[in-house]
N, CA, C and O atoms as a Maestro MAE file, in Angstrom:
{
 s_m_m2io_version
 :::
 2.0.0
}

f_m_ct {
 s_m_title
 :::
 protein
 m_atom[308] {
  # First column is atom index #
  i_m_mmod_type
  r_m_x_coord
  r_m_y_coord
  r_m_z_coord
  i_m_residue_number
  s_m_chain_name
  s_m_pdb_residue_name
  s_m_pdb_atom_name
  i_m_atomic_number
  :::
  1 25 -6.309 14.355 3.835 1 A "MET " " N  " 7
  2 3 -6.006 13.944 2.807 1 A "MET " " CA " 6
  3 2 -4.780 13.903 1.839 1 A "MET " " C  " 6
  4 15 -4.276 14.799 1.161 1 A "MET " " O  " 8
  5 25 -4.459 12.592 1.986 2 A "GLU " " N  " 7
  6 3 -3.461 12.626 0.635 2 A "GLU " " CA " 6
  7 2 -3.508 11.565 -0.462 2 A "GLU " " C  " 6
  8 15 -3.383 10.360 -0.244 2 A "GLU " " O  " 8
  9 25 -3.701 12.127 -1.675 3 A "MET " " N  " 7
  10 3 -3.624 10.892 -2.816 3 A "MET " " CA " 6
  11 2 -1.812 11.361 -3.672 3 A "MET " " C  " 6
  12 15 -1.147 12.380 -3.861 3 A "MET " " O  " 8
  13 25 -1.680 9.597 -4.000 4 A "LEU " " N  " 7
  14 3 -0.707 9.447 -4.673 4 A "LEU " " CA " 6
  15 2 -1.036 8.649 -5.748 4 A "LEU " " C  " 6
  16 15 -1.549 7.547 -5.551 4 A "LEU " " O  " 8
  17 25 -0.777 9.116 -7.020 5 A "ASP " " N  " 7
  18 3 -0.491 8.342 -8.108 5 A "ASP " " CA " 6
  19 2 0.425 7.845 -8.550 5 A "ASP " " C  " 6
  20 15 1.471 8.481 -8.428 5 A "ASP " " O  " 8
  21 25 0.475 6.744 -9.132 6 A "VAL " " N  " 7
  22 3 1.485 5.578 -9.383 6 A "VAL " " CA " 6
  23 2 1.662 4.648 -10.527 6 A "VAL " " C  " 6
  24 15 0.765 3.819 -10.686 6 A "VAL " " O  " 8
  25 25 2.221 4.645 -10.987 7 A "THR " " N  " 7
  26 3 2.291 4.197 -12.405 7 A "THR " " CA " 6
  27 2 2.662 2.700 -12.475 7 A "THR " " C  " 6
  28 15 3.724 2.849 -11.871 7 A "THR " " O  " 8
  29 25 2.633 1.530 -12.701 8 A "ALA " " N  " 7
  30 3 3.198 0.348 -12.754 8 A "ALA " " CA " 6
  31 2 2.891 -0.358 -13.967 8 A "ALA " " C  " 6
  32 15 1.666 -0.433 -14.066 8 A "ALA " " O  " 8
  33 25 3.598 -1.023 -15.135 9 A "GLY " " N  " 7
  34 3 3.293 -1.498 -15.804 9 A "GLY " " CA " 6
  35 2 2.079 -0.991 -17.088 9 A "GLY " " C  " 6
  36 15 1.357 -1.700 -17.789 9 A "GLY " " O  " 8
  37 25 2.219 0.478 -17.035 10 A "GLY " " N  " 7
  38 3 1.324 1.388 -18.210 10 A "GLY " " CA " 6
  39 2 -0.049 1.979 -17.529 10 A "GLY " " C  " 6
  40 15 -0.534 3.076 -17.806 10 A "GLY " " O  " 8
  41 25 -0.734 0.767 -16.309 11 A "GLN " " N  " 7
  42 3 -1.648 1.768 -15.379 11 A "GLN " " CA " 6
  43 2 -1.212 2.705 -14.456 11 A "GLN " " C  " 6
  44 15 -0.262 2.591 -13.682 11 A "GLN " " O  " 8
  45 25 -2.038 3.719 -14.601 12 A "TRP " " N  " 7
  46 3 -2.175 4.623 -12.869 12 A "TRP " " CA " 6
  47 2 -3.512 4.102 -11.692 12 A "TRP " " C  " 6
  48 15 -4.734 3.961 -11.742 12 A "TRP " " O  " 8
  49 25 -2.680 3.976 -10.918 13 A "THR " " N  " 7
  50 3 -3.379 3.990 -9.806 13 A "THR " " CA " 6
  51 2 -3.470 4.790 -8.452 13 A "THR " " C  " 6
  52 15 -2.479 4.800 -7.722 13 A "THR " " O  " 8
  53 25 -4.805 5.572 -8.024 14 A "SER " " N  " 7
  54 3 -4.547 6.542 -7.260 14 A "SER " " CA " 6
  55 2 -4.646 6.190 -5.776 14 A "SER " " C  " 6
  56 15 -5.622 5.605 -5.306 14 A "SER " " O  " 8
  57 25 -3.741 6.518 -5.168 15 A "LEU " " N  " 7
  58 3 -3.793 6.104 -3.074 15 A "LEU " " CA " 6
  59 2 -4.303 7.472 -2.559 15 A "LEU " " C  " 6
  60 15 -3.690 8.539 -2.533 15 A "LEU " " O  " 8
  61 25 -5.744 7.159 -2.099 16 A "THR " " N  " 7
  62 3 -6.300 8.278 -1.163 16 A "THR " " CA " 6
  63 2 -6.237 7.657 0.212 16 A "THR " " C  " 6
  64 15 -6.838 6.621 0.494 16 A "THR " " O  " 8
  65 25 -5.492 8.328 1.046 17 A "SER " " N  " 7
  66 3 -5.056 8.614 2.915 17 A "SER " " CA " 6
  67 2 -5.902 9.474 3.584 17 A "SER " " C  " 6
  68 15 -5.977 10.703 3.582 17 A "SER " " O  " 8
  69 25 -6.438 8.738 4.076 18 A "PHE " " N  " 7
  70 3 -6.967 9.617 5.684 18 A "PHE " " CA " 6
  71 2 -6.162 9.094 6.960 18 A "PHE " " C  " 6
  72 15 -6.326 7.950 7.384 18 A "PHE " " O  " 8
  73 25 -5.269 10.017 7.553 19 A "GLY " " N  " 7
  74 3 -4.673 9.443 8.376 19 A "GLY " " CA " 6
  75 2 -2.929 8.669 8.319 19 A "GLY " " C  " 6
  76 15 -2.040 8.364 9.113 19 A "GLY " " O  " 8
  77 25 -3.175 8.631 6.960 20 A "LEU " " N  " 7
  78 3 -1.503 7.486 6.802 20 A "LEU " " CA " 6
  79 2 -0.419 8.726 6.456 20 A "LEU " " C  " 6
  80 15 -0.254 9.063 5.284 20 A "LEU " " O  " 8
  81 25 0.173 9.261 7.346 21 A "SER " " N  " 7
  82 3 0.871 10.258 7.297 21 A "SER " " CA " 6
  83 2 2.452 9.987 6.983 21 A "SER " " C  " 6
  84 15 2.998 10.982 7.458 21 A "SER " " O  " 8
  85 25 3.178 9.387 6.584 22 A "ARG " " N  " 7
  86 3 4.125 8.536 6.114 22 A "ARG " " CA " 6
  87 2 4.801 9.270 4.783 22 A "ARG " " C  " 6
  88 15 4.313 10.200 4.141 22 A "ARG " " O  " 8
  89 25 5.777 8.742 4.605 23 A "ASP " " N  " 7
  90 3 6.733 9.032 3.055 23 A "ASP " " CA " 6
  91 2 6.381 7.692 2.938 23 A "ASP " " C  " 6
  92 15 6.602 6.782 3.737 23 A "ASP " " O  " 8
  93 25 5.777 7.656 1.796 24 A "LEU " " N  " 7
  94 3 6.186 6.222 1.286 24 A "LEU " " CA " 6
  95 2 7.298 5.485 0.448 24 A "LEU " " C  " 6
  96 15 7.777 6.017 -0.553 24 A "LEU " " O  " 8
  97 25 7.617 4.479 0.807 25 A "TYR " " N  " 7
  98 3 9.004 4.002 0.281 25 A "TYR " " CA " 6
  99 2 8.595 3.397 -1.048 25 A "TYR " " C  " 6
  100 15 9.081 3.657 -2.148 25 A "TYR " " O  " 8
  101 25 7.367 2.326 -0.687 26 A "SER " " N  " 7
  102 3 6.705 1.167 -1.487 26 A "SER " " CA " 6
  103 2 5.572 0.388 -0.953 26 A "SER " " C  " 6
  104 15 5.246 0.203 0.220 26 A "SER " " O  " 8
  105 25 4.915 -0.128 -2.302 27 A "MET " " N  " 7
  106 3 3.748 -0.710 -1.654 27 A "MET " " CA " 6
  107 2 3.259 -1.609 -2.544 27 A "MET " " C  " 6
  108 15 2.964 -1.125 -3.637 27 A "MET " " O  " 8
  109 25 3.033 -3.121 -2.362 28 A "ALA " " N  " 7
  110 3 2.390 -3.723 -2.889 28 A "ALA " " CA " 6
  111 2 1.085 -4.340 -2.759 28 A "ALA " " C  " 6
  112 15 0.761 -4.202 -1.579 28 A "ALA " " O  " 8
  113 25 0.149 -4.973 -3.420 29 A "ILE " " N  " 7
  114 3 -1.482 -5.657 -3.063 29 A "ILE " " CA " 6
  115 2 -0.997 -7.085 -3.348 29 A "ILE " " C  " 6
  116 15 -0.417 -7.553 -4.328 29 A "ILE " " O  " 8
  117 25 -1.314 -7.507 -2.464 30 A "VAL " " N  " 7
  118 3 -1.811 -9.515 -2.124 30 A "VAL " " CA " 6
  119 2 -2.691 -9.613 -1.799 30 A "VAL " " C  " 6
  120 15 -3.070 -9.195 -0.704 30 A "VAL " " O  " 8
  121 25 -3.626 -10.423 -2.920 31 A "GLY " " N  " 7
  122 3 -4.845 -10.479 -2.727 31 A "GLY " " CA " 6
  123 2 -6.006 -9.463 -2.753 31 A "GLY " " C  " 6
  124 15 -6.394 -8.801 -3.715 31 A "GLY " " O  " 8
  125 25 -6.641 -9.488 -1.054 32 A "ASN " " N  " 7
  126 3 -7.247 -8.098 -1.389 32 A "ASN " " CA " 6
  127 2 -6.728 -7.186 -0.128 32 A "ASN " " C  " 6
  128 15 -7.582 -6.690 0.606 32 A "ASN " " O  " 8
  129 25 -5.302 -6.956 0.135 33 A "GLU " " N  " 7
  130 3 -4.772 -6.291 0.945 33 A "GLU " " CA " 6
  131 2 -4.033 -5.762 0.228 33 A "GLU " " C  " 6
  132 15 -3.462 -6.265 -0.739 33 A "GLU " " O  " 8
  133 25 -3.942 -4.434 0.713 34 A "LEU " " N  " 7
  134 3 -2.850 -3.279 0.378 34 A "LEU " " CA " 6
  135 2 -1.332 -2.945 1.557 34 A "LEU " " C  " 6
  136 15 -1.407 -2.476 2.693 34 A "LEU " " O  " 8
  137 25 -0.422 -3.249 1.025 35 A "PHE " " N  " 7
  138 3 0.679 -3.240 1.733 35 A "PHE " " CA " 6
  139 2 1.771 -2.164 1.472 35 A "PHE " " C  " 6
  140 15 2.511 -2.146 0.489 35 A "PHE " " O  " 8
  141 25 1.759 -0.988 2.817 36 A "VAL " " N  " 7
  142 3 2.573 0.285 2.662 36 A "VAL " " CA " 6
  143 2 3.679 0.189 3.406 36 A "VAL " " C  " 6
  144 15 3.540 0.082 4.625 36 A "VAL " " O  " 8
  145 25 5.196 0.210 2.738 37 A "PHE " " N  " 7
  146 3 5.999 0.176 3.267 37 A "PHE " " CA " 6
  147 2 6.527 1.945 3.685 37 A "PHE " " C  " 6
  148 15 6.775 2.732 2.771 37 A "PHE " " O  " 8
  149 25 6.618 2.303 4.959 38 A "ALA " " N  " 7
  150 3 6.809 4.130 4.941 38 A "ALA " " CA " 6
  151 2 8.443 4.109 5.658 38 A "ALA " " C  " 6
  152 15 8.827 3.543 6.682 38 A "ALA " " O  " 8
  153 25 9.026 4.767 4.898 39 A "ILE " " N  " 7
  154 3 10.533 5.535 4.808 39 A "ILE " " CA " 6
  155 2 10.442 5.831 6.335 39 A "ILE " " C  " 6
  156 15 9.388 5.452 6.846 39 A "ILE " " O  " 8
  157 25 11.476 6.527 7.292 40 A "GLY " " N  " 7
  158 3 11.924 7.436 8.127 40 A "GLY " " CA " 6
  159 2 11.528 6.544 9.151 40 A "GLY " " C  " 6
  160 15 12.573 5.984 9.483 40 A "GLY " " O  " 8
  161 25 10.237 5.930 10.101 41 A "THR " " N  " 7
  162 3 9.817 4.955 10.695 41 A "THR " " CA " 6
  163 2 10.094 3.379 10.628 41 A "THR " " C  " 6
  164 15 9.910 2.542 11.512 41 A "THR " " O  " 8
  165 25 10.708 3.175 9.018 42 A "SER " " N  " 7
  166 3 10.406 1.910 8.591 42 A "SER " " CA " 6
  167 2 9.712 0.913 9.566 42 A "SER " " C  " 6
  168 15 10.075 0.040 10.355 42 A "SER " " O  " 8
  169 25 8.492 1.479 9.121 43 A "ALA " " N  " 7
  170 3 7.463 0.814 9.817 43 A "ALA " " CA " 6
  171 2 6.210 0.174 8.296 43 A "ALA " " C  " 6
  172 15 5.675 0.957 7.512 43 A "ALA " " O  " 8
  173 25 6.068 -1.027 8.268 44 A "LEU " " N  " 7
  174 3 4.996 -1.380 7.538 44 A "LEU " " CA " 6
  175 2 3.375 -1.412 7.402 44 A "LEU " " C  " 6
  176 15 2.938 -2.389 8.010 44 A "LEU " " O  " 8
  177 25 2.467 -0.725 6.858 45 A "TYR " " N  " 7
  178 3 1.159 -1.309 7.202 45 A "TYR " " CA " 6
  179 2 0.390 -1.257 6.588 45 A "TYR " " C  " 6
  180 15 0.696 -0.586 5.602 45 A "TYR " " O  " 8
  181 25 -1.006 -1.764 6.540 46 A "SER " " N  " 7
  182 3 -1.605 -2.490 5.678 46 A "SER " " CA " 6
  183 2 -2.868 -2.606 5.477 46 A "SER " " C  " 6
  184 15 -3.356 -3.059 6.513 46 A "SER " " O  " 8
  185 25 -3.698 -2.431 4.657 47 A "VAL " " N  " 7
  186 3 -5.467 -2.311 5.139 47 A "VAL " " CA " 6
  187 2 -6.148 -2.913 4.100 47 A "VAL " " C  " 6
  188 15 -5.780 -2.621 2.962 47 A "VAL " " O  " 8
  189 25 -6.981 -3.622 4.228 48 A "GLU " " N  " 7
  190 3 -7.607 -4.507 3.297 48 A "GLU " " CA " 6
  191 2 -8.812 -3.776 2.585 48 A "GLU " " C  " 6
  192 15 -9.593 -3.146 3.298 48 A "GLU " " O  " 8
  193 25 -9.014 -3.826 1.181 49 A "LEU " " N  " 7
  194 3 -9.255 -3.775 0.339 49 A "LEU " " CA " 6
  195 2 -10.752 -4.253 -0.442 49 A "LEU " " C  " 6
  196 15 -10.958 -5.457 -0.288 49 A "LEU " " O  " 8
  197 25 -11.623 -3.670 -1.094 50 A "ASP " " N  " 7
  198 3 -12.882 -3.757 -1.458 50 A "ASP " " CA " 6
  199 2 -12.739 -4.159 -3.145 50 A "ASP " " C  " 6
  200 15 -12.900 -3.341 -4.051 50 A "ASP " " O  " 8
  201 25 -12.438 -5.446 -3.311 51 A "GLY " " N  " 7
  202 3 -12.666 -6.103 -4.601 51 A "GLY " " CA " 6
  203 2 -12.063 -4.822 -5.524 51 A "GLY " " C  " 6
  204 15 -11.109 -4.072 -5.321 51 A "GLY " " O  " 8
  205 25 -13.051 -4.905 -6.637 52 A "GLU " " N  " 7
  206 3 -13.031 -4.109 -7.650 52 A "GLU " " CA " 6
  207 2 -12.877 -2.440 -7.624 52 A "GLU " " C  " 6
  208 15 -12.128 -2.106 -8.542 52 A "GLU " " O  " 8
  209 25 -13.314 -1.391 -6.921 53 A "SER " " N  " 7
  210 3 -13.220 -0.467 -6.602 53 A "SER " " CA " 6
  211 2 -12.150 -0.084 -5.178 53 A "SER " " C  " 6
  212 15 -12.256 1.017 -4.638 53 A "SER " " O  " 8
  213 25 -11.405 -0.850 -4.807 54 A "LYS " " N  " 7
  214 3 -10.513 -0.666 -4.346 54 A "LYS " " CA " 6
  215 2 -10.391 0.123 -3.345 54 A "LYS " " C  " 6
  216 15 -9.359 0.768 -3.159 54 A "LYS " " O  " 8
  217 25 -11.915 0.209 -2.193 55 A "ARG " " N  " 7
  218 3 -11.774 0.844 -1.275 55 A "ARG " " CA " 6
  219 2 -11.690 0.320 0.217 55 A "ARG " " C  " 6
  220 15 -12.000 -0.858 0.392 55 A "ARG " " O  " 8
  221 25 -11.340 1.004 1.206 56 A "TRP " " N  " 7
  222 3 -10.973 0.449 2.366 56 A "TRP " " CA " 6
  223 2 -11.689 -0.137 3.190 56 A "TRP " " C  " 6
  224 15 -12.083 0.445 4.201 56 A "TRP " " O  " 8
  225 25 -11.835 -0.739 3.061 57 A "LEU " " N  " 7
  226 3 -12.921 -1.904 4.286 57 A "LEU " " CA " 6
  227 2 -12.426 -1.468 6.097 57 A "LEU " " C  " 6
  228 15 -13.119 -1.966 6.984 57 A "LEU " " O  " 8
  229 25 -11.609 -0.836 6.373 58 A "GLY " " N  " 7
  230 3 -10.530 -1.099 7.820 58 A "GLY " " CA " 6
  231 2 -10.117 -0.146 8.092 58 A "GLY " " C  " 6
  232 15 -10.273 0.784 7.301 58 A "GLY " " O  " 8
  233 25 -9.491 0.043 9.176 59 A "ARG " " N  " 7
  234 3 -8.313 0.752 9.169 59 A "ARG " " CA " 6
  235 2 -6.923 0.289 8.942 59 A "ARG " " C  " 6
  236 15 -6.492 -0.860 8.844 59 A "ARG " " O  " 8
  237 25 -6.376 1.322 8.885 60 A "TRP " " N  " 7
  238 3 -4.897 0.758 8.409 60 A "TRP " " CA " 6
  239 2 -3.987 0.245 9.600 60 A "TRP " " C  " 6
  240 15 -3.550 0.956 10.505 60 A "TRP " " O  " 8
  241 25 -3.816 -0.878 9.467 61 A "LYS " " N  " 7
  242 3 -3.048 -2.034 10.317 61 A "LYS " " CA " 6
  243 2 -1.158 -1.457 10.683 61 A "LYS " " C  " 6
  244 15 -0.481 -1.263 9.674 61 A "LYS " " O  " 8
  245 25 -0.755 -1.324 11.490 62 A "LYS " " N  " 7
  246 3 0.980 -1.975 11.547 62 A "LYS " " CA " 6
  247 2 1.399 -2.801 11.741 62 A "LYS " " C  " 6
  248 15 1.348 -3.156 12.918 62 A "LYS " " O  " 8
  249 25 2.186 -3.797 10.642 63 A "ARG " " N  " 7
  250 3 2.438 -4.431 10.568 63 A "ARG " " CA " 6
  251 2 4.058 -4.366 11.730 63 A "ARG " " C  " 6
  252 15 4.804 -3.423 11.991 63 A "ARG " " O  " 8
  253 25 4.079 -6.279 12.321 64 A "LYS " " N  " 7
  254 3 4.969 -6.300 13.365 64 A "LYS " " CA " 6
  255 2 6.623 -6.688 12.526 64 A "LYS " " C  " 6
  256 15 7.722 -6.368 12.978 64 A "LYS " " O  " 8
  257 25 6.414 -7.306 11.466 65 A "SER " " N  " 7
  258 3 7.653 -7.748 10.401 65 A "SER " " CA " 6
  259 2 7.789 -6.595 9.362 65 A "SER " " C  " 6
  260 15 6.721 -6.316 8.817 65 A "SER " " O  " 8
  261 25 8.910 -5.837 8.954 66 A "VAL " " N  " 7
  262 3 8.892 -5.086 8.211 66 A "VAL " " CA " 6
  263 2 10.570 -5.991 7.264 66 A "VAL " " C  " 6
  264 15 11.638 -6.569 7.468 66 A "VAL " " O  " 8
  265 25 9.555 -5.442 6.131 67 A "PRO " " N  " 7
  266 3 10.565 -6.078 5.212 67 A "PRO " " CA " 6
  267 2 11.770 -5.483 4.921 67 A "PRO " " C  " 6
  268 15 11.612 -4.280 5.129 67 A "PRO " " O  " 8
  269 25 13.009 -5.720 4.509 68 A "TYR " " N  " 7
  270 3 14.239 -5.618 3.959 68 A "TYR " " CA " 6
  271 2 14.334 -5.325 2.673 68 A "TYR " " C  " 6
  272 15 14.761 -6.128 1.843 68 A "TYR " " O  " 8
  273 25 13.892 -3.995 2.368 69 A "GLY " " N  " 7
  274 3 14.083 -3.718 0.419 69 A "GLY " " CA " 6
  275 2 12.565 -3.375 0.035 69 A "GLY " " C  " 6
  276 15 11.703 -3.549 0.896 69 A "GLY " " O  " 8
  277 25 12.350 -3.082 -0.737 70 A "MET " " N  " 7
  278 3 11.369 -3.155 -1.448 70 A "MET " " CA " 6
  279 2 10.555 -3.909 -1.310 70 A "MET " " C  " 6
  280 15 10.792 -5.091 -1.062 70 A "MET " " O  " 8
  281 25 9.164 -3.329 -1.460 71 A "LEU " " N  " 7
  282 3 8.095 -4.169 -1.643 71 A "LEU " " CA " 6
  283 2 7.673 -4.116 -3.003 71 A "LEU " " C  " 6
  284 15 7.940 -3.011 -3.477 71 A "LEU " " O  " 8
  285 25 7.036 -4.990 -3.932 72 A "LEU " " N  " 7
  286 3 6.906 -5.138 -5.182 72 A "LEU " " CA " 6
  287 2 5.878 -6.630 -5.504 72 A "LEU " " C  " 6
  288 15 6.182 -7.763 -5.130 72 A "LEU " " O  " 8
  289 25 4.573 -6.242 -6.316 73 A "THR " " N  " 7
  290 3 4.034 -6.835 -6.586 73 A "THR " " CA " 6
  291 2 3.919 -7.350 -8.008 73 A "THR " " C  " 6
  292 15 3.499 -6.581 -8.873 73 A "THR " " O  " 8
  293 25 4.284 -8.679 -8.336 74 A "VAL " " N  " 7
  294 3 4.200 -9.390 -9.077 74 A "VAL " " CA " 6
  295 2 3.083 -10.517 -9.553 74 A "VAL " " C  " 6
  296 15 2.604 -11.449 -8.908 74 A "VAL " " O  " 8
  297 25 2.803 -10.023 -11.142 75 A "HIS " " N  " 7
  298 3 1.791 -11.005 -11.183 75 A "HIS " " CA " 6
  299 2 2.196 -11.815 -11.898 75 A "HIS " " C  " 6
  300 15 3.020 -11.616 -12.791 75 A "HIS " " O  " 8
  301 25 1.354 -13.517 -11.441 76 A "LEU " " N  " 7
  302 3 1.912 -14.828 -11.655 76 A "LEU " " CA " 6
  303 2 1.067 -15.472 -12.843 76 A "LEU " " C  " 6
  304 15 -0.055 -14.978 -12.733 76 A "LEU " " O  " 8
  305 25 1.083 -16.272 -13.834 77 A "LYS " " N  " 7
  306 3 0.203 -16.611 -14.715 77 A "LYS " " CA " 6
  307 2 0.601 -18.070 -14.803 77 A "LYS " " C  " 6
  308 15 0.000 -18.830 -15.563 77 A "LYS " " O  " 8
  :::
 }
 m_bond[307] {
  # First column is bond index #
  i_m_from
  i_m_to
  i_m_order
  :::
  1 1 2 1
  2 2 3 1
  3 3 4 2
  4 3 5 1
  5 5 6 1
  6 6 7 1
  7 7 8 2
  8 7 9 1
  9 9 10 1
  10 10 11 1
  11 11 12 2
  12 11 13 1
  13 13 14 1
  14 14 15 1
  15 15 16 2
  16 15 17 1
  17 17 18 1
  18 18 19 1
  19 19 20 2
  20 19 21 1
  21 21 22 1
  22 22 23 1
  23 23 24 2
  24 23 25 1
  25 25 26 1
  26 26 27 1
  27 27 28 2
  28 27 29 1
  29 29 30 1
  30 30 31 1
  31 31 32 2
  32 31 33 1
  33 33 34 1
  34 34 35 1
  35 35 36 2
  36 35 37 1
  37 37 38 1
  38 38 39 1
  39 39 40 2
  40 39 41 1
  41 41 42 1
  42 42 43 1
  43 43 44 2
  44 43 45 1
  45 45 46 1
  46 46 47 1
  47 47 48 2
  48 47 49 1
  49 49 50 1
  50 50 51 1
  51 51 52 2
  52 51 53 1
  53 53 54 1
  54 54 55 1
  55 55 56 2
  56 55 57 1
  57 57 58 1
  58 58 59 1
  59 59 60 2
  60 59 61 1
  61 61 62 1
  62 62 63 1
  63 63 64 2
  64 63 65 1
  65 65 66 1
  66 66 67 1
  67 67 68 2
  68 67 69 1
  69 69 70 1
  70 70 71 1
  71 71 72 2
  72 71 73 1
  73 73 74 1
  74 74 75 1
  75 75 76 2
  76 75 77 1
  77 77 78 1
  78 78 79 1
  79 79 80 2
  80 79 81 1
  81 81 82 1
  82 82 83 1
  83 83 84 2
  84 83 85 1
  85 85 86 1
  86 86 87 1
  87 87 88 2
  88 87 89 1
  89 89 90 1
  90 90 91 1
  91 91 92 2
  92 91 93 1
  93 93 94 1
  94 94 95 1
  95 95 96 2
  96 95 97 1
  97 97 98 1
  98 98 99 1
  99 99 100 2
  100 99 101 1
  101 101 102 1
  102 102 103 1
  103 103 104 2
  104 103 105 1
  105 105 106 1
  106 106 107 1
  107 107 108 2
  108 107 109 1
  109 109 110 1
  110 110 111 1
  111 111 112 2
  112 111 113 1
  113 113 114 1
  114 114 115 1
  115 115 116 2
  116 115 117 1
  117 117 118 1
  118 118 119 1
  119 119 120 2
  120 119 121 1
  121 121 122 1
  122 122 123 1
  123 123 124 2
  124 123 125 1
  125 125 126 1
  126 126 127 1
  127 127 128 2
  128 127 129 1
  129 129 130 1
  130 130 131 1
  131 131 132 2
  132 131 133 1
  133 133 134 1
  134 134 135 1
  135 135 136 2
  136 135 137 1
  137 137 138 1
  138 138 139 1
  139 139 140 2
  140 139 141 1
  141 141 142 1
  142 142 143 1
  143 143 144 2
  144 143 145 1
  145 145 146 1
  146 146 147 1
  147 147 148 2
  148 147 149 1
  149 149 150 1
  150 150 151 1
  151 151 152 2
  152 151 153 1
  153 153 154 1
  154 154 155 1
  155 155 156 2
  156 155 157 1
  157 157 158 1
  158 158 159 1
  159 159 160 2
  160 159 161 1
  161 161 162 1
  162 162 163 1
  163 163 164 2
  164 163 165 1
  165 165 166 1
  166 166 167 1
  167 167 168 2
  168 167 169 1
  169 169 170 1
  170 170 171 1
  171 171 172 2
  172 171 173 1
  173 173 174 1
  174 174 175 1
  175 175 176 2
  176 175 177 1
  177 177 178 1
  178 178 179 1
  179 179 180 2
  180 179 181 1
  181 181 182 1
  182 182 183 1
  183 183 184 2
  184 183 185 1
  185 185 186 1
  186 186 187 1
  187 187 188 2
  188 187 189 1
  189 189 190 1
  190 190 191 1
  191 191 192 2
  192 191 193 1
  193 193 194 1
  194 194 195 1
  195 195 196 2
  196 195 197 1
  197 197 198 1
  198 198 199 1
  199 199 200 2
  200 199 201 1
  201 201 202 1
  202 202 203 1
  203 203 204 2
  204 203 205 1
  205 205 206 1
  206 206 207 1
  207 207 208 2
  208 207 209 1
  209 209 210 1
  210 210 211 1
  211 211 212 2
  212 211 213 1
  213 213 214 1
  214 214 215 1
  215 215 216 2
  216 215 217 1
  217 217 218 1
  218 218 219 1
  219 219 220 2
  220 219 221 1
  221 221 222 1
  222 222 223 1
  223 223 224 2
  224 223 225 1
  225 225 226 1
  226 226 227 1
  227 227 228 2
  228 227 229 1
  229 229 230 1
  230 230 231 1
  231 231 232 2
  232 231 233 1
  233 233 234 1
  234 234 235 1
  235 235 236 2
  236 235 237 1
  237 237 238 1
  238 238 239 1
  239 239 240 2
  240 239 241 1
  241 241 242 1
  242 242 243 1
  243 243 244 2
  244 243 245 1
  245 245 246 1
  246 246 247 1
  247 247 248 2
  248 247 249 1
  249 249 250 1
  250 250 251 1
  251 251 252 2
  252 251 253 1
  253 253 254 1
  254 254 255 1
  255 255 256 2
  256 255 257 1
  257 257 258 1
  258 258 259 1
  259 259 260 2
  260 259 261 1
  261 261 262 1
  262 262 263 1
  263 263 264 2
  264 263 265 1
  265 265 266 1
  266 266 267 1
  267 267 268 2
  268 267 269 1
  269 269 270 1
  270 270 271 1
  271 271 272 2
  272 271 273 1
  273 273 274 1
  274 274 275 1
  275 275 276 2
  276 275 277 1
  277 277 278 1
  278 278 279 1
  279 279 280 2
  280 279 281 1
  281 281 282 1
  282 282 283 1
  283 283 284 2
  284 283 285 1
  285 285 286 1
  286 286 287 1
  287 287 288 2
  288 287 289 1
  289 289 290 1
  290 290 291 1
  291 291 292 2
  292 291 293 1
  293 293 294 1
  294 294 295 1
  295 295 296 2
  296 295 297 1
  297 297 298 1
  298 298 299 1
  299 299 300 2
  300 299 301 1
  301 301 302 1
  302 302 303 1
  303 303 304 2
  304 303 305 1
  305 305 306 1
  306 306 307 1
  307 307 308 2
  :::
 }
}
């Protein structure tokens, strides 16, 4: 089990992972899906989240397209 504490905009988020043993470069949430960009393998993974509780709803999926650069979550008003 891995646990990662991340801060953004003054709020802390905990990411607990079972089976995703990679060095994380960046991550972003789009809708109810968490995207994680791993370094070393240059792989992009995603997992569906359950609304407020942010629990995993399934298994990690490896994406075919990989971004160039960091992932970033932007909150639009």
